[in-house]
N, C-alpha and C positions, 0 to 999 in steps of 0.2 A: 062048417064054416071055418076058414082059416083066419088066424089072427093077422092084424095089419102088418107087423114086421115080417112075418113069414110070406105074406102075399107080395110085399114089395121085393123081397129077395127072390121069389119065384119068377116074377115078371122080369127082373134084371137078368136072370139066367136065360130067359127065353128071348131076350132082345137080340136081334140079328147083329152080326159083327159089323156090317157096313153102316150101321146107324151110329157108331162111336164117332164123336166129333173131335177133330184135331184142334189144338190150341193155336196154331199158326206158326210154330217155330220152323216147321219143315217148309214153309212157303218161301223162305229165304235161304240161300246157301250160307255155310259157316264163314266163308271169307267176308261176306257182307256184314255178318254179325261182328266179326273182328273189327271191321272199319267203324261200326257204330259204337262199339264198346271203347274204342280208343279215344272217343270224344267225351267220355264220362269221367267225373272225378272219383276219388277214392270212396267218399261217402255214398255216392250213387251206385258205384260198383258193389258195395257191400249190401245194398238193398236188392239189387238185381240178382245177387248170388243166391238169394232165398227162393228163386222161382223154381229151378229144377237143377238136376245134376250137371247137364251140359253147360248151363249158364254159370253154375258155381265154378267149374273148372276154368271156363273162359275168363270170368271176371277176376279170379285170383291171379291167373297168369298175367292178365293185362295190368292189374294193380302192382304186381311185383316188377314187371318190365318198366312201367312208367316211373318207378322209384329207384331205378338204377341197376336192377338185377338183369343180367344178360342171359340169353338162351343157353350159352355154354355153362353158366353158373347153375342153371336149373338142371342141366344134365348131370353135372358133377356133384350137385347137392350142397354147394357153398353159397349160402343165402345171407345177405346183409341188408337189413331193413330198418326203417324207423319203427318206434314202438307202436305207432298208430295202426300199422298193418297187422298187429297181432290178432285183431278181430277177424281178419280174413283167414289167417292161418288156423285160428281156433275153429272156424266154421268148416273149412275145406282142406285142411292139410292132408287128409287121407286121400284126396283126389290128385295130389301132386306127386312127382317123382320123389323117391326117398331123399330126405334132407339129412346130410351128413354133418355139416357144420353150420350152426345158426349164430349169427351176430346181430345184436339188437341194440340200438342207441335210444336211450330214454329221454323224455322231455319232462319239463316241470309240470305241465298240465296233464292231468289224469295219470299221474305216476302210480297211485295206489291201484287203479283199475288195470293198468298195463302190467304191473308186477303180478297181479293175480292171474291175468290171462297167460303170462309167460309160464307160470307154474303149471297150468293146465296143458299148454302146448307141449312143454317139455315132458310132462307125464305121458302124453299121447305119443310123441315122436320117439321117446326113449325105447319103446317096444319095437320101433322100426329102424334100429341101428343108428341112432343119433350118436355121433362121436364127441362133439364139443358144443358148448354154448358160451358166447361172449357177450357179457352185459356191459354196456357203456353208460357211465353216469357223468357226463361233462358238466362243468360249471356253467352257470347262466349269468349273463351280465345284469348288473343292478345299477340303475341310475345312469347318468351320462358321464361319469368320471372314471370309467374303466374298472370299476369295482366288480368283483365276481362273487356270486353266492354258490355254495356247494349244493349239488342236487340232493345228496343224502344228508340233509340236515337232521337235527335232533327229532323233528316231528315224524320222520320216516324210518327211524331206526327199528321200532317194534315191528313194522310191516316187513322191512328188509330181513330182520331176524327170522320171522315166521316163514317167509318164502324160501330163504336159503336153507333153513333147517328142514323144511319139507322136501326140498330137492335132494338132500343128502341123507335123508332119514333112514333108508333101509338098513336094518341091523346086520344083514349079511355082507355089507359092503364097507370096506375101510375108507377113511377120508384122509387124503394127503394134502396138508395145508402148506402153501408156499407164500411167504411174504419176504420183504426186504430184511427182516430180522432173523428168520429161521426157516427150515424145512423139516417137517415132522409128520408122523402118523398119529392120528387121534380118532376119536369117535364123533358122531354127529352132535352129541350134546356138549362136546368139548370145544367145538369150533369157536364159539363166542366167549370162551375164556381167553382166546388169543386175539380175536377181533372185538375190541372193547368199546363200550359207550357208556356215558353217564346215565342214559335212559334204560339200559339193560342191566339188571341186577344179577350178579354172579355170586353164588355161595362162597363164603370166605375160604373154605377148604379147597376150592377149585381156582381161586384167584391167582393170577400170575403176576410177576414183577413187571414194572413199567418198561424195562428194557427188552422184554420178550413179547410185548403186545403191540398191536397196530390199531389205531383209532378208526372207527367206521366212517367218520365224516371225511377222512382223507382218501377213501376208496373212490377212484374214478373209473375203474374197470374191474370186472370179476370174471375170470375164465373157469369154466367147468369142463373137465375132460373125463369121459366115462370109459373105463376099461372093463370089458365083460368077459374076457377069456379067463378061464379057470384051469389051474394046473395043480400039481401036487404041492408045490411050494408057493403058489401065488393065488390069492383070492381076488375076485372083482373089487375094484376100488373107484372112487371118485376123487379127482385131483382138483383142488381149488387154488388158483393163482391170482394173487391180488396185484392189480396195476401192471399186468404183464403186457397189455396191448394198447396202451394209451399214450398220447403225447403229453398229457398233463400229469405231472408227478409219476413218470414211468418207473418201472422196476429196473434200476441201474446196478443193483448189487444183489447177487444170489448166494445164499449160504446153503450148502448141501450138508445138512446135519443140524443138530440143535444142542447148544450148551450155553449155560448162563455166563460162562467166562471161557474164552478160547484157551485151549490147553487142557481143559477138564474132559472127563469122559463124555462121549457122545450119548445123548439121551433122546435122540429122534425116533428110535424104534423102527428105523427103516432097514429092511434087509437088502442084500445085494440084488436079489431078484426083483424086488419092488423098485429099486433105483434104476435097474436096467430097463424096466418097463416105463418108468416115468420120464427119463431123460429124452427118449426119442419124441415124446409128445410135446416137449417144451420148445417153443420158439420165441425168444425174447429179443426183439430188434434193438432195444436201447440198453442192453446189458453191457456194463463196463468192468465190473468187479466180480470175480468168482472166488468164493471161499469154500474150501473142502475141510470139513470137520470129521465126518464119518470115515472110518477105515474100511467099510464094507463095500465101497464102490469099486466096480470092475474097471481096470484101465482102458479096455476097449470101448466101454460105454462112455467114459469121460472123454476119450480121444475123439469119438464121433460127435459128441456135444460141442467140443471146441472147434471142430471142423465146420460145424454149422453156425458158429458165432465168431467169425474172424475179427469182430470189433472189440473183443475183450482186451483190455489194457493192463489190468491189475490181477495177478494170479496169486492166491494165498493157499498154502498147504499147512493147515493148522491141526493136523492129525498128531496124536501121541504116538511115540515109537512103541512097538510091541517087542516081546522077546524074540519072535521070529520076524523075518523080513516081511515088510508090507508090500513089496513089489514095486514096480515102476509106477510113478504118479500118472504119467501118460505114456502110452505105448510109442506113438510116433507123432511128434509135434507138427502141426500143419505148417507148410511153408509160408502160407499167406498171413500168418499171425505176426503181429508186431507188438509184443508185450513191452510195456513201458516200465513195469514195476513188478517185482516178485517178492514173496515173503514166505517164511516157513517157521514153524514152532521150534524146530531144532536145527542145528548146524548140519547134521547128517541129511535131513530132508531138504535143506536149502541147497546143499551141493548137488543133490540128485535133481532138484528143480532147475538149477542153473545149467546142468549138463543137458537136460531135456529141452530147454529153451535156448540153447546156444545159438541156433540159427537166427533168432530174433534179436539177440543182444540187448536185453533190458537195460534201461538207463539207471533206474533206482533199485537198490537192493536193501532190503530190511534185515538187519542183523540183530538177533536177540543177545542181550548182554546179561542174561541171568547167570546165577552162580553155577548152575549145572552145565551151561553151555560155554563158559569161558575156556575150559581146557581144550575145546574143539576149535577155537578161533585160529590157531596156526594153520590148520588144513585149509580153512576158508581163505585166509589172507594170502597164502601161497598160490591159491587158484586165482585170486583177484590180481595178484601182482603180474600175471601173464596177460591181462587184458590191455588193449591198446586204444580203447575208446573212453571218453569222459564218463565217469561213474559218480553217482550220488549215493551215499550211504545213509540209511535211516536207522538210528540206534535207539533201542528201547531200554531206558535205564530203570531198573527196579528201585523201589523205595526201601533203602537200607534202614534198619531199625537203629534207633539211638544215634543216627547220623554217622554210622560206621562207614568210613571211606575205603573203597577197594584200592589196594596197593598194586600198582603195575610193576611187573618185573622188567629187567633189562631186555629180555627177549621180546616182550610186547612192543617196546619202542623200536627195536630193530625191525620187526615185522611192519610196523606202521611206516617206517622210512622206505619200504619197498613198494608202497601203494602209490605209484606215480600217476595212476589213472583217476584217483579220487580228487575231485575238485570242489565238491560240496558235501556237507554233512548236515542232517537234520537230527536233533536230539529230542526225543519224546520222553517226558518225565512227569512225575506227579506234581512236584513243585520245582521252582527254579533252584532251590537249595540242593536238590539231588543231582542237578546237572553239573555242579562244580566238580564232581568226582571224575568226569571224563575230560576235563580241560587239559591235563598234562599229555594225555594220549593224542588229543586233537593237535596239540602244538607240534607233534612229531611228524605229521603228514606233510610231505614236501610240496604238493601241488594244491593245497587247500586254499580256496579263494572266498568261500562264503559258508557261514554257519548259521543255522536257524535253531533257536531253543523254543520248544513248544511245551507248555505246562498245562495240566488239567485244571489246577487251581492257580489262577493268575493273581498273585499277591504282590503289591507294589513294594512291600518291605523286602521280600525275597529277591525281587528284581533289582532293587538298589544294591543288594549285596552281591549279586551275580555279575552285573555289568562291569564293575571295576576289575574283578578277577579275570573276566573273559577278555577285556581289552589288554590287560597286562600279559596274559598267557598267549593270546593270538594277535600279535601286532600286525597291522596292515591287512587284516581280514575283515570283510564285510560281515557284521553281526546283526541279526534280526531276532525278534522275539515274537511269539504268537500264543494265542489261547486255543486250547483243545476244544473244538466244537463237537465233532464226532470222529469216528474211526478213519474217515477218508477226506475230511474237509476241515483242516485247521484254519483258524483265522489269524492272519499275520498282522503285525503292527510295525 
C-alpha cells in the first residue's frame, strides 16, 4: 500500500496531457490585453502584475508609459518615474530592457517606504549595468501663503543616511563627493562628515569645519554615478553629486579639488586618472562658476568639460605654482564661451588664463594684491593697457599687520595711468581700514568712474573713517560700499 502523497504524485504523472486546463489568457490576443490594461490605474496594475510573467511585463510597461516614459526611453534605458512606481520596478525590473539611467522624484507620502524600495531596486539593477541614479527631493507647499517645507527634514535624516551609506558601502569602491563647497575622494563612512545634520552624530576626530560641509536638509537632488571599469591606475568608484540636476537650489559653483583656503595645498586626493573619468560623467545645466584647485587635472579633460558647459561665466584658476610648468590651463577655449569674469591665484596663471580666454574678452578681471604678486603687476598691467574694451578690476587687499601701509612707487602710478580701459574697480578687504591703502593708486586711473569697497567685517566706525578719505582721493567718482556675504555674492549698500 502506497502512502497518500506518493499516490497523489503517481496519479498526477499518469494524467494525460490533454486534461491540463488553461487559465484563459490565450483566449484573447495580446493586443486586446494591451487595450484592457490601458484602462487600469497604477494600483490595479500592480495587483495584476502578480498573476503571471506575461502580465507582469505588460503591466509594468503600461505603468511606465502612462507616467511619461516613452517607448524610445525604454529602449535606451533612460527612465524617469515618480517614486510610487518603485513597487513595480521592484517586482518586475528583471523583465524589462536594461535600465541605464534611473531618475526618481520622491513625494512626502511613503518617503521611508520608497527610499527602502529604491535601495533594493538599485542593488538589483547595479548588476545589470546601471550607470546612474538621480534622486529628486523637491520642497512641498505648506499652507496657503506660498511657504515650502523641505522634503528631507530632520525626521528623515537617519533613514537617508542609512540608504545612501548602503548604496555606496562596497569597500572595493571609492566614493567621489561633489558639492558646491568641494570635490574630493573619500570612503563610504566619510560621506556624512561632509553632508552634515544635527540628527547624525559624527565623532569629533572626523568632524569637518562648517565651511567644508553641506547640510542634508538643503539637498534637493542627489546623483549617483557608477564607474565599473578597472585599470592599473583606476579602481571602480561611485560619484555623488549634490544638487546637480535640480531647479531648486541648483549647483551653480563647482570646485575641482579641496582646500580649506584657496591657495593652499590641494587635499582632495583625486588623481589625474580619476578626474579624467569623472568629468565626462558630469553634466551640470545650471553651472556658472568653475574653480580649479587641483593641479592634477589634464588640460584636454578640462577643455572637453568646458565645451559641454558653455554657460559658465566665472572661471577661477586657484592652483599653486610648481617648480616645473603646470601646462596650459585649457588646451583650446571653446568659441561659444562668453566668460564674464576670470581669476587666478598668481599673476603668471592670470596672464595664461587671459591669453587662453582672449576670444571671449572677459569683462571682470580679479587681480591679487598680495606681497608675493606685487612684483609681477607690471607684466599684467602692460597686457591690460592694450585692451580696448571696458574692463572692471577686482582687487583683493590682504590684511596688513599693525596697519602697515604698502608704499607705491612712481612706476606703479605710471602703469596705472596707462589703464585707459579700466572704468570700474571693486576692492575686497577684511575691513574698510585696509582699503585705504589702495586709494592713491585708484586716483591715478584715468577712466575710473565707479568704485565699490566690500568688507568682510562691516563696521560703521571703519566706514566713517574710509568715506572722507575716499571722497577726497577720488573726486567725482561714484563710491559704493558693501558687505561680504560669500565668495560670489557681495551685498551692496
